[in-house]
C-alpha positions in Angstrom: -14.9 32.5 57.4 -16.0 32.7 53.8 -15.2 30.0 51.2 -12.4 31.9 49.5 -10.6 32.5 52.8 -11.1 28.9 53.9 -9.7 27.6 50.5 -6.7 30.0 51.0 -5.9 28.5 54.4 -6.3 25.0 53.0 -3.8 25.9 50.2 -1.3 27.2 52.8 -1.7 24.1 55.0 -0.9 22.0 51.9 2.2 24.1 51.2 3.4 23.6 54.8 2.8 19.8 54.5 4.7 19.7 51.2 7.7 21.5 52.7 7.6 19.2 55.7 7.7 16.2 53.4 10.5 17.8 51.4 13.0 17.7 54.3 12.7 13.9 54.3 12.2 13.1 50.6 15.0 15.4 49.3 17.4 13.9 51.8 16.7 10.4 50.6 17.4 11.4 46.9 20.8 12.8 47.9 21.7 9.6 49.7 24.0 8.4 46.9 21.8 9.1 43.9 22.1 12.9 43.2 24.4 15.4 44.7 22.9 18.7 46.0 24.0 21.1 43.2 22.9 18.7 40.5 19.6 18.3 42.3 19.1 22.0 42.4 19.7 22.3 38.6 17.3 19.5 38.0 14.7 21.2 40.2 15.2 24.7 38.6 15.0 23.4 35.0 12.0 21.1 35.7 10.1 23.8 37.5 10.9 26.4 34.9 9.4 24.2 32.2 6.2 23.8 34.2 6.0 27.6 34.9 6.5 28.4 31.2 3.7 26.0 30.2 1.4 27.3 32.9 2.1 31.0 32.1 1.1 30.5 28.4 -2.6 30.9 29.5 -2.0 33.8 31.8 -1.6 37.6 31.3 1.8 39.1 30.5 3.3 42.5 31.2 6.3 43.8 29.3 9.4 43.6 31.5 11.2 47.0 32.0 14.9 46.8 31.2 15.7 48.6 34.5 14.1 45.7 36.4 16.4 43.0 34.8 19.1 43.4 37.5 16.5 42.9 40.2 15.3 39.8 38.5 18.9 38.5 38.4 19.4 39.2 42.1 16.1 37.5 42.8 17.3 34.5 40.8 20.6 34.5 42.7 19.2 34.7 46.2 15.8 33.0 45.7 16.9 30.0 43.5 20.7 29.5 43.3 22.3 30.5 46.6 19.1 29.7 48.6 18.5 26.2 47.3 22.1 25.2 46.9 22.8 26.1 50.6 19.7 24.3 51.7 20.4 21.1 49.9 24.1 21.1 50.8 23.1 21.8 54.4 20.4 19.2 54.5 22.8 16.5 53.3 25.0 17.3 56.3 22.4 17.7 59.1 19.1 16.2 60.2 15.7 17.0 58.7 14.5 18.2 62.2 17.5 20.6 62.6 16.9 22.1 59.1 13.2 22.6 59.6 13.8 24.3 62.9 16.5 26.7 61.6 14.3 27.7 58.7 11.7 29.2 61.2 14.2 32.0 61.9 13.5 33.3 58.4 10.8 35.8 59.4 13.3 37.4 61.9 15.9 37.7 59.2 13.3 39.4 56.9 12.5 41.8 59.8 16.2 42.7 60.2 16.7 43.2 56.5 13.5 45.2 56.1 14.8 47.5 58.8 18.1 48.0 57.0 16.9 48.3 53.4 13.2 49.4 53.7 13.8 51.6 56.8 11.0 49.9 58.8 10.7 50.8 62.5 12.4 48.4 65.0 11.2 48.7 68.6 12.8 47.1 71.7 10.4 44.2 71.8 11.4 43.3 68.3 15.0 43.5 69.3 14.4 41.1 72.1 12.7 38.8 69.7 15.6 38.9 67.3 18.0 38.2 70.2 16.0 35.2 71.3 15.7 33.7 67.8 19.3 34.2 67.1 20.3 32.6 70.3 18.2 29.6 69.5 19.8 29.2 66.0 23.3 29.6 67.5 22.6 27.0 70.2 21.3 24.5 67.5 24.2 25.2 65.2 26.8 24.8 67.9 26.0 21.2 68.4 26.8 20.0 71.9 27.6 23.5 73.0 31.2 23.6 71.8 32.8 27.0 71.0 33.7 25.9 67.6 30.6 25.9 65.4 32.1 23.2 63.1 33.0 20.9 65.9 29.9 18.6 66.0 28.8 16.3 63.3 25.8 18.4 62.0 27.1 21.9 62.7 28.4 22.6 59.2 25.0 21.5 57.8 23.2 23.7 60.3 25.3 26.7 59.3 24.6 26.1 55.6 20.9 26.0 56.3 21.2 29.3 58.2 22.9 30.8 55.1 20.0 29.5 53.0 17.5 31.2 55.3 19.4 34.4 55.1 19.5 34.2 51.3 15.8 33.6 51.1 15.2 36.6 53.4 17.2 38.7 50.9 15.2 37.3 48.1 11.9 38.4 49.8 13.2 41.9 50.1 14.5 42.0 46.5 11.4 40.4 44.9 8.8 42.5 46.7 8.7 45.4 44.2 8.5 43.0 41.3 5.5 41.2 42.8 3.8 44.6 43.0 4.5 45.5 39.4 4.1 42.2 37.5 1.8 39.2 37.7 3.2 36.8 40.3 3.4 33.8 38.0 5.4 35.9 35.5 7.8 37.0 38.2 8.3 33.4 39.4 8.9 32.2 35.9 11.6 34.7 35.2 13.2 34.4 38.7 13.7 30.6 38.0 15.1 31.3 34.5 17.6 33.7 36.0 18.4 31.2 38.7 19.3 28.6 36.1 22.0 30.9 34.8 23.7 30.9 38.3 23.1 27.2 39.1 24.3 25.7 35.8 28.0 26.3 36.2 27.9 24.6 39.6 25.4 21.8 39.1 25.8 20.7 35.5 28.7 18.3 36.2 26.9 16.7 39.1 23.6 16.3 37.2 25.3 14.8 34.1 27.5 12.5 36.2 24.7 11.2 38.4 24.6 7.4 38.6 21.3 7.2 36.7 21.7 3.4 36.3 21.2 3.0 40.0 18.0 5.0 40.2 14.9 3.0 41.2 11.3 3.9 40.5 11.0 5.1 44.1 14.0 7.6 43.6 12.5 8.9 40.4 9.2 9.5 42.2 10.9 11.2 45.1 12.9 13.5 42.7 9.7 14.2 40.8 8.0 15.2 44.1 10.6 17.8 44.7 10.3 19.3 41.2 6.5 19.1 40.8 5.2 19.6 44.4 7.9 21.3 46.4 8.7 23.8 43.7 5.9 24.1 41.1 2.7 23.5 43.2 4.0 25.1 46.4 4.7 28.4 44.5 1.3 28.3 42.8 -0.6 27.6 46.0 1.2 30.5 47.7 0.3 32.8 44.8 -3.3 31.5 45.0 -3.5 32.2 48.8 -2.0 35.7 48.4 -5.1 36.7 46.3 -7.2 36.3 49.5 -5.1 36.6 52.6 -2.2 38.9 53.6 1.5 38.1 53.2 1.8 38.0 57.0 -0.7 35.1 57.1 1.2 33.3 54.3 4.5 33.7 56.1 3.1 32.5 59.4 2.5 29.1 57.9 6.3 28.5 57.8 6.0 27.6 61.5 4.1 24.5 60.7 7.0 23.1 58.6 9.1 21.9 61.6 6.0 20.4 63.1 5.3 18.3 60.0 9.0 17.5 59.4 9.5 16.4 63.0 6.3 14.4 63.2 7.0 12.6 59.9 10.7 12.0 60.8 9.8 10.5 64.2 6.9 8.5 62.8 9.1 7.0 60.1 11.9 6.3 62.7 14.4 8.5 60.8 15.4 10.6 63.8 15.1 11.4 67.5 14.0 14.7 69.0 16.5 15.9 71.6 16.1 18.3 74.4 18.6 20.6 72.7 16.4 20.7 69.5 13.2 21.3 71.6 14.9 24.1 73.5 16.3 25.8 70.4 12.9 25.5 68.7 11.3 27.2 71.7 13.7 30.1 71.6 13.3 30.5 67.9 9.5 30.4 68.1 9.4 32.8 71.0 11.7 35.2 69.1 9.6 35.0 66.0 6.4 35.7 68.0 7.9 38.8 69.7 9.5 40.1 66.5 6.5 39.7 64.3 3.2 39.1 66.2 3.4 40.6 69.7 1.5 43.8 70.1 1.4 45.9 73.3 -2.1 47.0 74.4 
């Protein structure tokens, strides 16, 4: 393995660790200090400022007017709907559940690619999709009740699943833009478009947050979400994409539940149940069959 490839894998490992930490840190900030939609607006504005500063020293390509609707859709699915559903869901479920459900994202991308990009879908991939979906449904359904909203965390689980679906749509929408423009320029404008959608829903929560109760620790945790989870995570992914394939980049999402679960259990913030382990097994098995299994 050459130096560039090794550095790319180190960058992706750092991204997985950042996201694993985010499940715990973001939940702490939303514990009475900042509501989800206000947090998303703070995250989008803060990251946009950092992206604009960073992009000043990078190359620019003139944006075609015909691509503006695609940028708006990318902002809607990749920033507004995606992040709002994630934070709203995370506030109502556990960090372990949220991290496990997010691993179904590659399967959702596969389904949407088949629908919109007309990619081939064999029977092995169908089996993988069915396994992953059954794992997600089992986890969302709580103790196995028919009503998905019956158990304490089911609504949160469902919202995280909507978030994963929204992010999958974002990956489909943004793909042509990444091929046409510099990645940092795409990310900058995607977040700017996202702010347009988030502001009407998050402004009141952000302005009305109990800032007087914020401690230094809460400010640092909120800063971690803006600077590391948003800004650096996106930059590290872009850096890795220069050397390794997008498939390799997406594969690192499977480390997120490992880090989130390990940190949650280490800090005594949760308990791993047999249901969570079983659902994770189904999802991981489904993802493997749908994305990585190759018949000889």
